[in-house]
PDB file of N, H, CA, C and O in Angstrom:
ATOM      1  N   UNK A   1       3.684  39.899 -22.348  1.00  0.00           N
ATOM      2  CA  UNK A   1       2.911  38.742 -22.730  1.00  0.00           C
ATOM      3  C   UNK A   1       1.770  39.196 -23.637  1.00  0.00           C
ATOM      4  O   UNK A   1       1.109  40.203 -23.384  1.00  0.00           O
ATOM      5  N   UNK A   2       1.566  38.445 -24.669  1.00  0.00           N
ATOM      6  H   UNK A   2       2.103  37.626 -24.875  1.00  0.00           H
ATOM      7  CA  UNK A   2       0.517  38.816 -25.608  1.00  0.00           C
ATOM      8  C   UNK A   2      -0.858  38.406 -25.082  1.00  0.00           C
ATOM      9  O   UNK A   2      -0.968  37.605 -24.154  1.00  0.00           O
ATOM     10  N   UNK A   3      -1.884  38.959 -25.679  1.00  0.00           N
ATOM     11  H   UNK A   3      -1.795  39.609 -26.433  1.00  0.00           H
ATOM     12  CA  UNK A   3      -3.259  38.642 -25.279  1.00  0.00           C
ATOM     13  C   UNK A   3      -3.790  37.438 -26.045  1.00  0.00           C
ATOM     14  O   UNK A   3      -4.963  37.093 -25.904  1.00  0.00           O
ATOM     15  N   UNK A   4      -2.953  36.792 -26.854  1.00  0.00           N
ATOM     16  H   UNK A   4      -2.000  37.073 -26.968  1.00  0.00           H
ATOM     17  CA  UNK A   4      -3.411  35.665 -27.655  1.00  0.00           C
ATOM     18  C   UNK A   4      -4.034  34.572 -26.790  1.00  0.00           C
ATOM     19  O   UNK A   4      -5.056  33.999 -27.168  1.00  0.00           O
ATOM     20  N   UNK A   5      -3.442  34.276 -25.642  1.00  0.00           N
ATOM     21  H   UNK A   5      -2.612  34.742 -25.335  1.00  0.00           H
ATOM     22  CA  UNK A   5      -3.976  33.216 -24.796  1.00  0.00           C
ATOM     23  C   UNK A   5      -5.340  33.604 -24.242  1.00  0.00           C
ATOM     24  O   UNK A   5      -6.200  32.745 -24.049  1.00  0.00           O
ATOM     25  N   UNK A   6      -5.543  34.901 -23.982  1.00  0.00           N
ATOM     26  H   UNK A   6      -4.844  35.599 -24.138  1.00  0.00           H
ATOM     27  CA  UNK A   6      -6.842  35.345 -23.474  1.00  0.00           C
ATOM     28  C   UNK A   6      -7.909  35.236 -24.557  1.00  0.00           C
ATOM     29  O   UNK A   6      -9.053  34.876 -24.279  1.00  0.00           O
ATOM     30  N   UNK A   7      -7.526  35.548 -25.788  1.00  0.00           N
ATOM     31  H   UNK A   7      -6.596  35.840 -26.013  1.00  0.00           H
ATOM     32  CA  UNK A   7      -8.459  35.394 -26.900  1.00  0.00           C
ATOM     33  C   UNK A   7      -8.844  33.923 -27.057  1.00  0.00           C
ATOM     34  O   UNK A   7     -10.014  33.601 -27.267  1.00  0.00           O
ATOM     35  N   UNK A   8      -7.869  33.046 -26.956  1.00  0.00           N
ATOM     36  H   UNK A   8      -6.919  33.308 -26.786  1.00  0.00           H
ATOM     37  CA  UNK A   8      -8.123  31.615 -27.051  1.00  0.00           C
ATOM     38  C   UNK A   8      -8.995  31.122 -25.907  1.00  0.00           C
ATOM     39  O   UNK A   8      -9.859  30.265 -26.093  1.00  0.00           O
ATOM     40  N   UNK A   9      -8.761  31.671 -24.728  1.00  0.00           N
ATOM     41  H   UNK A   9      -8.059  32.367 -24.577  1.00  0.00           H
ATOM     42  CA  UNK A   9      -9.568  31.299 -23.564  1.00  0.00           C
ATOM     43  C   UNK A   9     -11.019  31.685 -23.783  1.00  0.00           C
ATOM     44  O   UNK A   9     -11.932  30.904 -23.513  1.00  0.00           O
ATOM     45  N   UNK A  10     -11.217  32.890 -24.270  1.00  0.00           N
ATOM     46  H   UNK A  10     -10.475  33.525 -24.489  1.00  0.00           H
ATOM     47  CA  UNK A  10     -12.589  33.360 -24.506  1.00  0.00           C
ATOM     48  C   UNK A  10     -13.304  32.469 -25.517  1.00  0.00           C
ATOM     49  O   UNK A  10     -14.465  32.107 -25.325  1.00  0.00           O
ATOM     50  N   UNK A  11     -12.604  32.117 -26.596  1.00  0.00           N
ATOM     51  H   UNK A  11     -11.661  32.411 -26.752  1.00  0.00           H
ATOM     52  CA  UNK A  11     -13.210  31.261 -27.616  1.00  0.00           C
ATOM     53  C   UNK A  11     -13.570  29.897 -27.041  1.00  0.00           C
ATOM     54  O   UNK A  11     -14.641  29.364 -27.331  1.00  0.00           O
ATOM     55  N   UNK A  12     -12.688  29.336 -26.235  1.00  0.00           N
ATOM     56  H   UNK A  12     -11.818  29.770 -26.000  1.00  0.00           H
ATOM     57  CA  UNK A  12     -12.963  28.029 -25.629  1.00  0.00           C
ATOM     58  C   UNK A  12     -14.130  28.101 -24.652  1.00  0.00           C
ATOM     59  O   UNK A  12     -14.970  27.202 -24.604  1.00  0.00           O
ATOM     60  N   UNK A  13     -14.173  29.178 -23.876  1.00  0.00           N
ATOM     61  H   UNK A  13     -13.491  29.908 -23.915  1.00  0.00           H
ATOM     62  CA  UNK A  13     -15.291  29.340 -22.948  1.00  0.00           C
ATOM     63  C   UNK A  13     -16.612  29.477 -23.697  1.00  0.00           C
ATOM     64  O   UNK A  13     -17.622  28.892 -23.306  1.00  0.00           O
ATOM     65  N   UNK A  14     -16.595  30.256 -24.776  1.00  0.00           N
ATOM     66  H   UNK A  14     -15.775  30.732 -25.093  1.00  0.00           H
ATOM     67  CA  UNK A  14     -17.807  30.411 -25.580  1.00  0.00           C
ATOM     68  C   UNK A  14     -18.268  29.060 -26.125  1.00  0.00           C
ATOM     69  O   UNK A  14     -19.454  28.736 -26.074  1.00  0.00           O
ATOM     70  N   UNK A  15     -17.325  28.279 -26.645  1.00  0.00           N
ATOM     71  H   UNK A  15     -16.362  28.543 -26.686  1.00  0.00           H
ATOM     72  CA  UNK A  15     -17.671  26.955 -27.168  1.00  0.00           C
ATOM     73  C   UNK A  15     -18.201  26.050 -26.066  1.00  0.00           C
ATOM     74  O   UNK A  15     -19.167  25.314 -26.268  1.00  0.00           O
ATOM     75  N   UNK A  16     -17.565  26.107 -24.900  1.00  0.00           N
ATOM     76  H   UNK A  16     -16.781  26.705 -24.735  1.00  0.00           H
ATOM     77  CA  UNK A  16     -17.976  25.282 -23.766  1.00  0.00           C
ATOM     78  C   UNK A  16     -19.393  25.637 -23.325  1.00  0.00           C
ATOM     79  O   UNK A  16     -20.236  24.759 -23.139  1.00  0.00           O
ATOM     80  N   UNK A  17     -19.643  26.928 -23.160  1.00  0.00           N
ATOM     81  H   UNK A  17     -18.959  27.641 -23.311  1.00  0.00           H
ATOM     82  CA  UNK A  17     -20.971  27.384 -22.747  1.00  0.00           C
ATOM     83  C   UNK A  17     -22.002  26.982 -23.797  1.00  0.00           C
ATOM     84  O   UNK A  17     -23.074  26.483 -23.455  1.00  0.00           O
ATOM     85  N   UNK A  18     -21.688  27.193 -25.055  1.00  0.00           N
ATOM     86  H   UNK A  18     -20.817  27.598 -25.333  1.00  0.00           H
ATOM     87  CA  UNK A  18     -22.610  26.820 -26.132  1.00  0.00           C
ATOM     88  C   UNK A  18     -22.930  25.332 -26.105  1.00  0.00           C
ATOM     89  O   UNK A  18     -24.080  24.941 -26.306  1.00  0.00           O
ATOM     90  N   UNK A  19     -21.922  24.498 -25.856  1.00  0.00           N
ATOM     91  H   UNK A  19     -20.988  24.816 -25.693  1.00  0.00           H
ATOM     92  CA  UNK A  19     -22.164  23.050 -25.841  1.00  0.00           C
ATOM     93  C   UNK A  19     -23.112  22.664 -24.711  1.00  0.00           C
ATOM     94  O   UNK A  19     -23.920  21.750 -24.877  1.00  0.00           O
ATOM     95  N   UNK A  20     -23.032  23.337 -23.574  1.00  0.00           N
ATOM     96  H   UNK A  20     -22.377  24.080 -23.439  1.00  0.00           H
ATOM     97  CA  UNK A  20     -23.934  23.039 -22.463  1.00  0.00           C
ATOM     98  C   UNK A  20     -25.335  23.569 -22.716  1.00  0.00           C
ATOM     99  O   UNK A  20     -26.320  22.944 -22.324  1.00  0.00           O
ATOM    100  N   UNK A  21     -25.426  24.714 -23.369  1.00  0.00           N
ATOM    101  H   UNK A  21     -24.625  25.222 -23.687  1.00  0.00           H
ATOM    102  CA  UNK A  21     -26.737  25.280 -23.709  1.00  0.00           C
ATOM    103  C   UNK A  21     -27.449  24.374 -24.714  1.00  0.00           C
ATOM    104  O   UNK A  21     -28.660  24.173 -24.625  1.00  0.00           O
ATOM    105  N   UNK A  22     -26.702  23.833 -25.662  1.00  0.00           N
ATOM    106  H   UNK A  22     -25.718  23.996 -25.735  1.00  0.00           H
ATOM    107  CA  UNK A  22     -27.286  22.907 -26.637  1.00  0.00           C
ATOM    108  C   UNK A  22     -27.847  21.671 -25.932  1.00  0.00           C
ATOM    109  O   UNK A  22     -28.837  21.090 -26.377  1.00  0.00           O
ATOM    110  N   UNK A  23     -27.202  21.274 -24.826  1.00  0.00           N
ATOM    111  H   UNK A  23     -26.398  21.745 -24.465  1.00  0.00           H
ATOM    112  CA  UNK A  23     -27.677  20.113 -24.064  1.00  0.00           C
ATOM    113  C   UNK A  23     -28.869  20.456 -23.170  1.00  0.00           C
ATOM    114  O   UNK A  23     -29.435  19.567 -22.534  1.00  0.00           O
ATOM    115  N   UNK A  24     -29.258  21.734 -23.113  1.00  0.00           N
ATOM    116  H   UNK A  24     -28.798  22.456 -23.630  1.00  0.00           H
ATOM    117  CA  UNK A  24     -30.449  22.113 -22.376  1.00  0.00           C
ATOM    118  C   UNK A  24     -30.229  23.016 -21.175  1.00  0.00           C
ATOM    119  O   UNK A  24     -31.197  23.412 -20.526  1.00  0.00           O
ATOM    120  N   UNK A  25     -28.996  23.350 -20.865  1.00  0.00           N
ATOM    121  H   UNK A  25     -28.209  23.029 -21.392  1.00  0.00           H
ATOM    122  CA  UNK A  25     -28.723  24.235 -19.728  1.00  0.00           C
ATOM    123  C   UNK A  25     -29.060  25.676 -20.104  1.00  0.00           C
ATOM    124  O   UNK A  25     -28.998  26.063 -21.271  1.00  0.00           O
ATOM    125  N   UNK A  26     -29.415  26.453 -19.094  1.00  0.00           N
ATOM    126  H   UNK A  26     -29.465  26.138 -18.146  1.00  0.00           H
ATOM    127  CA  UNK A  26     -29.636  27.878 -19.328  1.00  0.00           C
ATOM    128  C   UNK A  26     -28.289  28.585 -19.277  1.00  0.00           C
ATOM    129  O   UNK A  26     -27.450  28.295 -18.424  1.00  0.00           O
ATOM    130  N   UNK A  27     -28.097  29.516 -20.203  1.00  0.00           N
ATOM    131  H   UNK A  27     -28.779  29.752 -20.896  1.00  0.00           H
ATOM    132  CA  UNK A  27     -26.816  30.213 -20.309  1.00  0.00           C
ATOM    133  C   UNK A  27     -26.443  30.892 -18.995  1.00  0.00           C
ATOM    134  O   UNK A  27     -25.291  30.808 -18.569  1.00  0.00           O
ATOM    135  N   UNK A  28     -27.383  31.557 -18.349  1.00  0.00           N
ATOM    136  H   UNK A  28     -28.319  31.625 -18.695  1.00  0.00           H
ATOM    137  CA  UNK A  28     -27.095  32.248 -17.088  1.00  0.00           C
ATOM    138  C   UNK A  28     -26.660  31.263 -16.007  1.00  0.00           C
ATOM    139  O   UNK A  28     -25.788  31.577 -15.197  1.00  0.00           O
ATOM    140  N   UNK A  29     -27.269  30.064 -15.989  1.00  0.00           N
ATOM    141  H   UNK A  29     -27.977  29.809 -16.647  1.00  0.00           H
ATOM    142  CA  UNK A  29     -26.895  29.045 -15.011  1.00  0.00           C
ATOM    143  C   UNK A  29     -25.474  28.537 -15.255  1.00  0.00           C
ATOM    144  O   UNK A  29     -24.724  28.272 -14.316  1.00  0.00           O
ATOM    145  N   UNK A  30     -25.125  28.410 -16.518  1.00  0.00           N
ATOM    146  H   UNK A  30     -25.735  28.626 -17.281  1.00  0.00           H
ATOM    147  CA  UNK A  30     -23.771  27.956 -16.865  1.00  0.00           C
ATOM    148  C   UNK A  30     -22.743  28.985 -16.407  1.00  0.00           C
ATOM    149  O   UNK A  30     -21.728  28.633 -15.806  1.00  0.00           O
ATOM    150  N   UNK A  31     -23.013  30.262 -16.695  1.00  0.00           N
ATOM    151  H   UNK A  31     -23.837  30.548 -17.183  1.00  0.00           H
ATOM    152  CA  UNK A  31     -22.087  31.310 -16.249  1.00  0.00           C
ATOM    153  C   UNK A  31     -21.939  31.302 -14.733  1.00  0.00           C
ATOM    154  O   UNK A  31     -20.828  31.409 -14.215  1.00  0.00           O
ATOM    155  N   UNK A  32     -23.046  31.177 -14.027  1.00  0.00           N
ATOM    156  H   UNK A  32     -23.949  31.090 -14.448  1.00  0.00           H
ATOM    157  CA  UNK A  32     -23.011  31.164 -12.564  1.00  0.00           C
ATOM    158  C   UNK A  32     -22.199  29.974 -12.054  1.00  0.00           C
ATOM    159  O   UNK A  32     -21.413  30.112 -11.117  1.00  0.00           O
ATOM    160  N   UNK A  33     -22.389  28.812 -12.667  1.00  0.00           N
ATOM    161  H   UNK A  33     -23.028  28.700 -13.429  1.00  0.00           H
ATOM    162  CA  UNK A  33     -21.646  27.624 -12.252  1.00  0.00           C
ATOM    163  C   UNK A  33     -20.152  27.773 -12.529  1.00  0.00           C
ATOM    164  O   UNK A  33     -19.329  27.336 -11.724  1.00  0.00           O
ATOM    165  N   UNK A  34     -19.793  28.384 -13.653  1.00  0.00           N
ATOM    166  H   UNK A  34     -20.461  28.740 -14.307  1.00  0.00           H
ATOM    167  CA  UNK A  34     -18.380  28.593 -13.974  1.00  0.00           C
ATOM    168  C   UNK A  34     -17.735  29.516 -12.953  1.00  0.00           C
ATOM    169  O   UNK A  34     -16.629  29.248 -12.483  1.00  0.00           O
ATOM    170  N   UNK A  35     -18.420  30.605 -12.605  1.00  0.00           N
ATOM    171  H   UNK A  35     -19.318  30.823 -12.986  1.00  0.00           H
ATOM    172  CA  UNK A  35     -17.881  31.542 -11.615  1.00  0.00           C
ATOM    173  C   UNK A  35     -17.705  30.834 -10.272  1.00  0.00           C
ATOM    174  O   UNK A  35     -16.700  31.030  -9.589  1.00  0.00           O
ATOM    175  N   UNK A  36     -18.681  30.013  -9.900  1.00  0.00           N
ATOM    176  H   UNK A  36     -19.497  29.853 -10.454  1.00  0.00           H
ATOM    177  CA  UNK A  36     -18.597  29.281  -8.629  1.00  0.00           C
ATOM    178  C   UNK A  36     -17.410  28.309  -8.638  1.00  0.00           C
ATOM    179  O   UNK A  36     -16.673  28.216  -7.657  1.00  0.00           O
ATOM    180  N   UNK A  37     -17.233  27.595  -9.740  1.00  0.00           N
ATOM    181  H   UNK A  37     -17.832  27.671 -10.537  1.00  0.00           H
ATOM    182  CA  UNK A  37     -16.130  26.644  -9.834  1.00  0.00           C
ATOM    183  C   UNK A  37     -14.777  27.336  -9.840  1.00  0.00           C
ATOM    184  O   UNK A  37     -13.817  26.818  -9.270  1.00  0.00           O
ATOM    185  N   UNK A  38     -14.687  28.488 -10.470  1.00  0.00           N
ATOM    186  H   UNK A  38     -15.467  28.909 -10.933  1.00  0.00           H
ATOM    187  CA  UNK A  38     -13.427  29.253 -10.443  1.00  0.00           C
ATOM    188  C   UNK A  38     -13.100  29.643  -9.001  1.00  0.00           C
ATOM    189  O   UNK A  38     -11.938  29.611  -8.597  1.00  0.00           O
ATOM    190  N   UNK A  39     -14.115  30.006  -8.232  1.00  0.00           N
ATOM    191  H   UNK A  39     -15.059  30.032  -8.560  1.00  0.00           H
ATOM    192  CA  UNK A  39     -13.911  30.305  -6.815  1.00  0.00           C
ATOM    193  C   UNK A  39     -13.367  29.107  -6.064  1.00  0.00           C
ATOM    194  O   UNK A  39     -12.480  29.245  -5.222  1.00  0.00           O
ATOM    195  N   UNK A  40     -13.904  27.913  -6.373  1.00  0.00           N
ATOM    196  H   UNK A  40     -14.624  27.801  -7.058  1.00  0.00           H
ATOM    197  CA  UNK A  40     -13.410  26.685  -5.731  1.00  0.00           C
ATOM    198  C   UNK A  40     -11.957  26.426  -6.118  1.00  0.00           C
ATOM    199  O   UNK A  40     -11.140  26.033  -5.286  1.00  0.00           O
ATOM    200  N   UNK A  41     -11.651  26.651  -7.384  1.00  0.00           N
ATOM    201  H   UNK A  41     -12.314  26.970  -8.061  1.00  0.00           H
ATOM    202  CA  UNK A  41     -10.268  26.452  -7.841  1.00  0.00           C
ATOM    203  C   UNK A  41      -9.309  27.411  -7.149  1.00  0.00           C
ATOM    204  O   UNK A  41      -8.204  27.025  -6.768  1.00  0.00           O
ATOM    205  N   UNK A  42      -9.733  28.662  -6.986  1.00  0.00           N
ATOM    206  H   UNK A  42     -10.631  28.975  -7.295  1.00  0.00           H
ATOM    207  CA  UNK A  42      -8.883  29.640  -6.299  1.00  0.00           C
ATOM    208  C   UNK A  42      -8.635  29.219  -4.859  1.00  0.00           C
ATOM    209  O   UNK A  42      -7.507  29.289  -4.370  1.00  0.00           O
ATOM    210  N   UNK A  43      -9.682  28.785  -4.190  1.00  0.00           N
ATOM    211  H   UNK A  43     -10.598  28.728  -4.588  1.00  0.00           H
ATOM    212  CA  UNK A  43      -9.543  28.345  -2.799  1.00  0.00           C
ATOM    213  C   UNK A  43      -8.610  27.150  -2.709  1.00  0.00           C
ATOM    214  O   UNK A  43      -7.735  27.103  -1.845  1.00  0.00           O
ATOM    215  N   UNK A  44      -8.795  26.187  -3.600  1.00  0.00           N
ATOM    216  H   UNK A  44      -9.506  26.225  -4.302  1.00  0.00           H
ATOM    217  CA  UNK A  44      -7.930  25.002  -3.595  1.00  0.00           C
ATOM    218  C   UNK A  44      -6.482  25.388  -3.861  1.00  0.00           C
ATOM    219  O   UNK A  44      -5.573  24.839  -3.238  1.00  0.00           O
ATOM    220  N   UNK A  45      -6.258  26.319  -4.771  1.00  0.00           N
ATOM    221  H   UNK A  45      -6.996  26.765  -5.277  1.00  0.00           H
ATOM    222  CA  UNK A  45      -4.901  26.753  -5.089  1.00  0.00           C
ATOM    223  C   UNK A  45      -4.255  27.449  -3.899  1.00  0.00           C
ATOM    224  O   UNK A  45      -3.059  27.286  -3.660  1.00  0.00           O
ATOM    225  N   UNK A  46      -5.035  28.222  -3.153  1.00  0.00           N
ATOM    226  H   UNK A  46      -6.007  28.355  -3.348  1.00  0.00           H
ATOM    227  CA  UNK A  46      -4.486  28.894  -1.974  1.00  0.00           C
ATOM    228  C   UNK A  46      -4.035  27.873  -0.935  1.00  0.00           C
ATOM    229  O   UNK A  46      -3.037  28.083  -0.245  1.00  0.00           O
ATOM    230  N   UNK A  47      -4.760  26.783  -0.825  1.00  0.00           N
ATOM    231  H   UNK A  47      -5.571  26.613  -1.385  1.00  0.00           H
ATOM    232  CA  UNK A  47      -4.397  25.735   0.142  1.00  0.00           C
ATOM    233  C   UNK A  47      -3.233  24.889  -0.354  1.00  0.00           C
ATOM    234  O   UNK A  47      -2.353  24.523   0.425  1.00  0.00           O
ATOM    235  N   UNK A  48      -3.227  24.578  -1.647  1.00  0.00           N
ATOM    236  H   UNK A  48      -3.942  24.876  -2.279  1.00  0.00           H
ATOM    237  CA  UNK A  48      -2.220  23.687  -2.214  1.00  0.00           C
ATOM    238  C   UNK A  48      -1.872  24.149  -3.622  1.00  0.00           C
ATOM    239  O   UNK A  48      -2.570  23.798  -4.573  1.00  0.00           O
ATOM    240  N   UNK A  49      -0.806  24.928  -3.772  1.00  0.00           N
ATOM    241  H   UNK A  49      -0.239  25.213  -3.000  1.00  0.00           H
ATOM    242  CA  UNK A  49      -0.462  25.476  -5.084  1.00  0.00           C
ATOM    243  C   UNK A  49      -0.103  24.430  -6.139  1.00  0.00           C
ATOM    244  O   UNK A  49      -0.085  24.751  -7.328  1.00  0.00           O
ATOM    245  N   UNK A  50       0.185  23.185  -5.740  1.00  0.00           N
ATOM    246  H   UNK A  50       0.171  22.924  -4.774  1.00  0.00           H
ATOM    247  CA  UNK A  50       0.528  22.157  -6.718  1.00  0.00           C
ATOM    248  C   UNK A  50      -0.665  21.231  -6.906  1.00  0.00           C
ATOM    249  O   UNK A  50      -0.709  20.140  -6.338  1.00  0.00           O
ATOM    250  N   UNK A  51      -1.637  21.675  -7.711  1.00  0.00           N
ATOM    251  H   UNK A  51      -1.600  22.561  -8.173  1.00  0.00           H
ATOM    252  CA  UNK A  51      -2.861  20.919  -7.916  1.00  0.00           C
ATOM    253  C   UNK A  51      -2.622  19.603  -8.647  1.00  0.00           C
ATOM    254  O   UNK A  51      -3.482  18.722  -8.608  1.00  0.00           O
ATOM    255  N   UNK A  52      -1.484  19.446  -9.308  1.00  0.00           N
ATOM    256  H   UNK A  52      -0.786  20.162  -9.340  1.00  0.00           H
ATOM    257  CA  UNK A  52      -1.194  18.207 -10.020  1.00  0.00           C
ATOM    258  C   UNK A  52      -1.144  17.026  -9.067  1.00  0.00           C
ATOM    259  O   UNK A  52      -1.432  15.897  -9.463  1.00  0.00           O
ATOM    260  N   UNK A  53      -0.781  17.273  -7.816  1.00  0.00           N
ATOM    261  H   UNK A  53      -0.546  18.191  -7.494  1.00  0.00           H
ATOM    262  CA  UNK A  53      -0.707  16.207  -6.829  1.00  0.00           C
ATOM    263  C   UNK A  53      -2.089  15.718  -6.422  1.00  0.00           C
ATOM    264  O   UNK A  53      -2.212  14.636  -5.849  1.00  0.00           O
ATOM    265  N   UNK A  54      -3.120  16.485  -6.703  1.00  0.00           N
ATOM    266  H   UNK A  54      -3.020  17.365  -7.169  1.00  0.00           H
ATOM    267  CA  UNK A  54      -4.466  16.155  -6.255  1.00  0.00           C
ATOM    268  C   UNK A  54      -5.289  15.398  -7.290  1.00  0.00           C
ATOM    269  O   UNK A  54      -6.469  15.128  -7.064  1.00  0.00           O
ATOM    270  N   UNK A  55      -4.690  15.058  -8.402  1.00  0.00           N
ATOM    271  H   UNK A  55      -3.732  15.277  -8.585  1.00  0.00           H
ATOM    272  CA  UNK A  55      -5.453  14.357  -9.441  1.00  0.00           C
ATOM    273  C   UNK A  55      -5.800  12.956  -8.967  1.00  0.00           C
ATOM    274  O   UNK A  55      -4.919  12.219  -8.524  1.00  0.00           O
ATOM    275  N   UNK A  56      -7.074  12.576  -9.052  1.00  0.00           N
ATOM    276  H   UNK A  56      -7.789  13.175  -9.412  1.00  0.00           H
ATOM    277  CA  UNK A  56      -7.462  11.235  -8.624  1.00  0.00           C
ATOM    278  C   UNK A  56      -6.808  10.167  -9.481  1.00  0.00           C
ATOM    279  O   UNK A  56      -6.674  10.324 -10.695  1.00  0.00           O
ATOM    280  N   UNK A  57      -6.408   9.089  -8.847  1.00  0.00           N
ATOM    281  H   UNK A  57      -6.517   8.961  -7.862  1.00  0.00           H
ATOM    282  CA  UNK A  57      -5.816   7.984  -9.578  1.00  0.00           C
ATOM    283  C   UNK A  57      -4.336   8.122  -9.833  1.00  0.00           C
ATOM    284  O   UNK A  57      -3.717   7.207 -10.376  1.00  0.00           O
ATOM    285  N   UNK A  58      -3.754   9.240  -9.455  1.00  0.00           N
ATOM    286  H   UNK A  58      -4.256   9.983  -9.014  1.00  0.00           H
ATOM    287  CA  UNK A  58      -2.327   9.431  -9.662  1.00  0.00           C
ATOM    288  C   UNK A  58      -1.598   9.024  -8.385  1.00  0.00           C
ATOM    289  O   UNK A  58      -1.839   9.568  -7.307  1.00  0.00           O
ATOM    290  N   UNK A  59      -0.713   8.067  -8.536  1.00  0.00           N
ATOM    291  H   UNK A  59      -0.517   7.626  -9.412  1.00  0.00           H
ATOM    292  CA  UNK A  59       0.044   7.614  -7.380  1.00  0.00           C
ATOM    293  C   UNK A  59       1.414   8.269  -7.389  1.00  0.00           C
ATOM    294  O   UNK A  59       1.937   8.652  -8.436  1.00  0.00           O
ATOM    295  N   UNK A  60       1.978   8.386  -6.205  1.00  0.00           N
ATOM    296  H   UNK A  60       1.554   8.074  -5.354  1.00  0.00           H
ATOM    297  CA  UNK A  60       3.318   8.954  -6.099  1.00  0.00           C
ATOM    298  C   UNK A  60       4.296   8.033  -6.821  1.00  0.00           C
ATOM    299  O   UNK A  60       4.245   6.813  -6.668  1.00  0.00           O
ATOM    300  N   UNK A  61       5.163   8.616  -7.588  1.00  0.00           N
ATOM    301  H   UNK A  61       5.205   9.607  -7.713  1.00  0.00           H
ATOM    302  CA  UNK A  61       6.162   7.824  -8.282  1.00  0.00           C
ATOM    303  C   UNK A  61       7.346   7.627  -7.360  1.00  0.00           C
ATOM    304  O   UNK A  61       7.968   8.584  -6.897  1.00  0.00           O
ATOM    305  N   UNK A  62       7.645   6.354  -7.102  1.00  0.00           N
ATOM    306  H   UNK A  62       7.140   5.577  -7.478  1.00  0.00           H
ATOM    307  CA  UNK A  62       8.776   6.033  -6.250  1.00  0.00           C
ATOM    308  C   UNK A  62       9.784   5.256  -7.077  1.00  0.00           C
ATOM    309  O   UNK A  62       9.422   4.566  -8.029  1.00  0.00           O
ATOM    310  N   UNK A  63      11.044   5.373  -6.708  1.00  0.00           N
ATOM    311  H   UNK A  63      11.338   5.934  -5.934  1.00  0.00           H
ATOM    312  CA  UNK A  63      12.054   4.643  -7.470  1.00  0.00           C
ATOM    313  C   UNK A  63      11.827   3.137  -7.363  1.00  0.00           C
ATOM    314  O   UNK A  63      11.391   2.635  -6.327  1.00  0.00           O
ATOM    315  N   UNK A  64      12.119   2.450  -8.412  1.00  0.00           N
ATOM    316  H   UNK A  64      12.473   2.858  -9.254  1.00  0.00           H
ATOM    317  CA  UNK A  64      11.935   1.004  -8.451  1.00  0.00           C
ATOM    318  C   UNK A  64      13.179   0.299  -7.927  1.00  0.00           C
ATOM    319  O   UNK A  64      14.303   0.724  -8.191  1.00  0.00           O
ATOM    320  N   UNK A  65      12.965  -0.783  -7.183  1.00  0.00           N
ATOM    321  H   UNK A  65      12.051  -1.128  -6.969  1.00  0.00           H
ATOM    322  CA  UNK A  65      14.073  -1.616  -6.709  1.00  0.00           C
ATOM    323  C   UNK A  65      14.105  -2.903  -7.496  1.00  0.00           C
ATOM    324  O   UNK A  65      14.526  -3.931  -6.965  1.00  0.00           O
ATOM    325  N   UNK A  66      13.681  -2.884  -8.726  1.00  0.00           N
ATOM    326  H   UNK A  66      13.339  -2.049  -9.157  1.00  0.00           H
ATOM    327  CA  UNK A  66      13.602  -4.089  -9.522  1.00  0.00           C
ATOM    328  C   UNK A  66      14.811  -4.246 -10.453  1.00  0.00           C
ATOM    329  O   UNK A  66      14.689  -4.793 -11.549  1.00  0.00           O
ATOM    330  N   UNK A  67      15.939  -3.778 -10.023  1.00  0.00           N
ATOM    331  H   UNK A  67      16.039  -3.334  -9.133  1.00  0.00           H
ATOM    332  CA  UNK A  67      17.130  -3.969 -10.818  1.00  0.00           C
ATOM    333  C   UNK A  67      17.830  -5.241 -10.337  1.00  0.00           C
ATOM    334  O   UNK A  67      17.592  -5.662  -9.205  1.00  0.00           O
ATOM    335  N   UNK A  68      18.663  -5.855 -11.131  1.00  0.00           N
ATOM    336  H   UNK A  68      18.857  -5.513 -12.050  1.00  0.00           H
ATOM    337  CA  UNK A  68      19.210  -7.179 -10.792  1.00  0.00           C
ATOM    338  C   UNK A  68      19.916  -7.266  -9.450  1.00  0.00           C
ATOM    339  O   UNK A  68      19.861  -8.323  -8.822  1.00  0.00           O
ATOM    340  N   UNK A  69      20.564  -6.235  -8.982  1.00  0.00           N
ATOM    341  H   UNK A  69      20.608  -5.376  -9.493  1.00  0.00           H
ATOM    342  CA  UNK A  69      21.319  -6.313  -7.733  1.00  0.00           C
ATOM    343  C   UNK A  69      20.524  -5.878  -6.505  1.00  0.00           C
ATOM    344  O   UNK A  69      21.111  -5.729  -5.433  1.00  0.00           O
ATOM    345  N   UNK A  70      19.226  -5.673  -6.616  1.00  0.00           N
ATOM    346  H   UNK A  70      18.749  -5.795  -7.487  1.00  0.00           H
ATOM    347  CA  UNK A  70      18.422  -5.202  -5.485  1.00  0.00           C
ATOM    348  C   UNK A  70      18.277  -6.288  -4.430  1.00  0.00           C
ATOM    349  O   UNK A  70      18.119  -7.466  -4.750  1.00  0.00           O
ATOM    350  N   UNK A  71      18.331  -5.880  -3.184  1.00  0.00           N
ATOM    351  H   UNK A  71      18.459  -4.923  -2.924  1.00  0.00           H
ATOM    352  CA  UNK A  71      18.146  -6.804  -2.065  1.00  0.00           C
ATOM    353  C   UNK A  71      16.650  -7.045  -1.854  1.00  0.00           C
ATOM    354  O   UNK A  71      15.846  -6.127  -2.015  1.00  0.00           O
ATOM    355  N   UNK A  72      16.272  -8.277  -1.495  1.00  0.00           N
ATOM    356  H   UNK A  72      16.925  -9.023  -1.365  1.00  0.00           H
ATOM    357  CA  UNK A  72      14.842  -8.538  -1.251  1.00  0.00           C
ATOM    358  C   UNK A  72      14.302  -7.884  -0.029  1.00  0.00           C
ATOM    359  O   UNK A  72      13.119  -8.031   0.278  1.00  0.00           O
TER     360      UNK A  72
END
């Protein structure tokens, strides 16, 4: 696997941190918060590896019975 994705990750993180610093956050506080949130993500992943199921507002997709021959 190439390191291209890691380079892209670093650039995005730099942009993200910069955008928060421009809004008035201290750079060290942003780094600390990111590390803390990554820890939360790791813990959540250990409990439930399919984080897509945990997205708010997403309902389970069930088959529809709205076809012409469906029983009421």
